[in-house]
N, C-alpha and C positions, 0 to 999 in steps of 0.2 A: 437456500433450498434448491435441489437439483431435481429436474423432472426428466425421467427416462424417455428417450426418443421413441422407443418401440413399446416398452412395457407400460408406459403411462403411470409409472409409480413415482412417488416422491420420496426423497431421502433427506433426513436432517443431517446437515454437514457436521454439526457438533457431536452427533451420536454415531455417525458413520464416517470415520476418517479415511476410508479407502473404498471407493466404488469404481469398479472397472469401467474404463473408457469415458470418464468424465473429469472435468476440473470444476472446482468451486473457488471463486474469487471472493474473498471477504473484504471488509473495509481495511484490514491491516496487512493481509498476506494472501498470496496465491498458493493453493495447495495442489500439487500435481497428483492426480488420481489415476495412475496407470501410465505405462510408457507410450501407449498408442491412443491417447485421449483425443478422439475425434468424434463427431456426431453432435448431438444437441446438448448444449451447456447452459444452464441457467446461472446468470451472474447476479450476485447480491452485493451491491456497492453501498457506499456511504449514504447516497440519496435513496429515496423510496422507489424511484424509477428503476425498473428491472429490464434487462435485455436477455435475449437468448442468442447464442452463437450456434449456427447449424451448418453442417457440411452441405454444400451445394449438391443437388440431385435433380433428376429429370421430373420428379413429382412436383417440383416448384416451377417448372418451365413456364407455364402459362402466366402465373402470377408474376414471375420475374419480367417477362416480356411486356406485360401491361405496365409494370412499374417503370421500365425503361421508356416506354412510349409517353407516359405522362410526365416524365422528367426530362424530356428532350431539351427544353429551354434551359434547364439547370445545367445540363451536361454539355451543351453546345460548344463552349469554348474550352472546356477543361478535361473532358473524358469521352471515350468511345467504347461504352459497354456493349456486349453482344445484343443485337437488336432483332435477330432472326432465329428461328429454330436451329438452323444449320450452325450459326455462330455460337449459340448456347451449347450445342452438342460438342463443338470444338473446344469450348472453354472447359467443359467437364472432362474431356479427354486429356487436356493439358494438366488437369489437377491429379491425374493418375500417376504422374511423375513425382518422384521424391523431391524434385527441385522446385515444385510449386505447391502452395497451400492456398485454400480459399475458404472464406466463411461468409455465410449470410448473417447479417445482423437483424434480429427480429425484435419487435416490441413485446411487452408482456401481453398485449392483446393479439399476438400472433400475426402482426402485420410486418411486411418486409420493409425495413428502414434503410438498408444499404448493404454494401459488399466491402469486404476487406481481403486483400490478397498479399501473399508474400511470394515474390517470384525470383527465379534464378538463384535459388539457394546454393551456396557453394560451401562444401565441406573442406577438410584438410586444414591448411594454415589460415585460410581466410575466414571461414565460418561467418558468412555474411549473406544478406538477402536484400531484395528491393521491396519496399512497402508501397502498396497501392490501395486506394479506396475511393468510394463514391457513395453519396446518399441518394435517397429517393424521395420525391415529393409525395406526401406533405410532411415527411418526418425530418427534412433537412433543418439544421439550425436548432434542434431541440435537445441536443446533448447525447443522442443515442450513439453517434459515431465516436464521440469522445470516449464513452464508456466501452464501446466495442473495441476501440484501439487499445485502451488500457489492458483489456483482457488478452487480446491477441499478442501484444508486445510482451506482456508478463510470461505468457506461455512460450513465446519464441526464445526469450532469454533464460528462463528458469527451467523449462522442460526440454525443449529442443536444443538448448545449449548454443544457439546462435550468438555470436559476439557482437555483430554490428548490423544495424538496419539503416538503409538509406531511402529517403523519400524524395523524388524529383518533382518539383512544383513549379508551375509557371509563375513568373514574377508578379503578375497582376492578380493572382488567385489569393486575395487577402485572407479569406476565411480559412483556406487550407493552410496557409502559412502560419496563421495564428494558432491553428489546431495543433500542429506538430511543435511549434514553439512552446506551447503550454505543457506539452508532454516531455520537454527537455531536449528536443532535437536542436542541433546547432547548424547554422548555415555555413557551408564549406566553400561555396563558390558557384559559378554559373557555367552551364554547358550550352553553347550556342547551337540552335537548330538541332536539339537533342532527340526529340520524339515527334512523330507525326500524329497529330491530333486533328480530327475533323478535316482531314485532307491537306493539312499544312504543317510544315516543319516548325516547331516552336522551341524557343529558348526555355531552359529549365534551371531553377536553382537546385543545388544539391544540399539537402538537410540530412544530417546523420546523427545517430545515437548509438553509443556503445553500452554493453551490458553493465559495466561498472558504474555508469552514470544514470542508470534507471532507478528511480526512487518512488514509483507509484504503486508498488505492491501493497 
């Protein structure tokens, strides 16, 4: 089932094979519903748990900043999400570029569970992008991000025609490493002092996945 972001209407995917500006991901397949499918997307997967992918916007700013504040201990070593109104505005501005995509992962109860970004998308011969993500307390470790990543990766490969996605993960971030490993990413190597996280330069492992190796549609 897809719920319209503005109209508040519901559509039966089996009866409505093409609804402008939405995607529906079923248990077996991802259906592209329009070339510019951004906005709110309801994902119906094998499990009963449902998620919504939503394009980041200013209307969620206060909720986002509260989620970042309560997740400070979770993010401390691994991520540096926007934590001020100015930083959030800068994040939204970056998403106006065709080289950056962002999604809020929301629970079926309309609570913010996390964020997924595809950054530095390169066209031409490379057709690649960098995958980034982080969860929010208390929804971390409950499978929401795994389902959100499945949906975003499917869209990147099948609709946006990206060929390769790379995720850079700190070696000791066991949960994140297991997450991408379960999605089929392969470890390609280590980049010393690759990214500055929480004020320090950190080593990162390079995990990558090509479109031809994606099998979670």
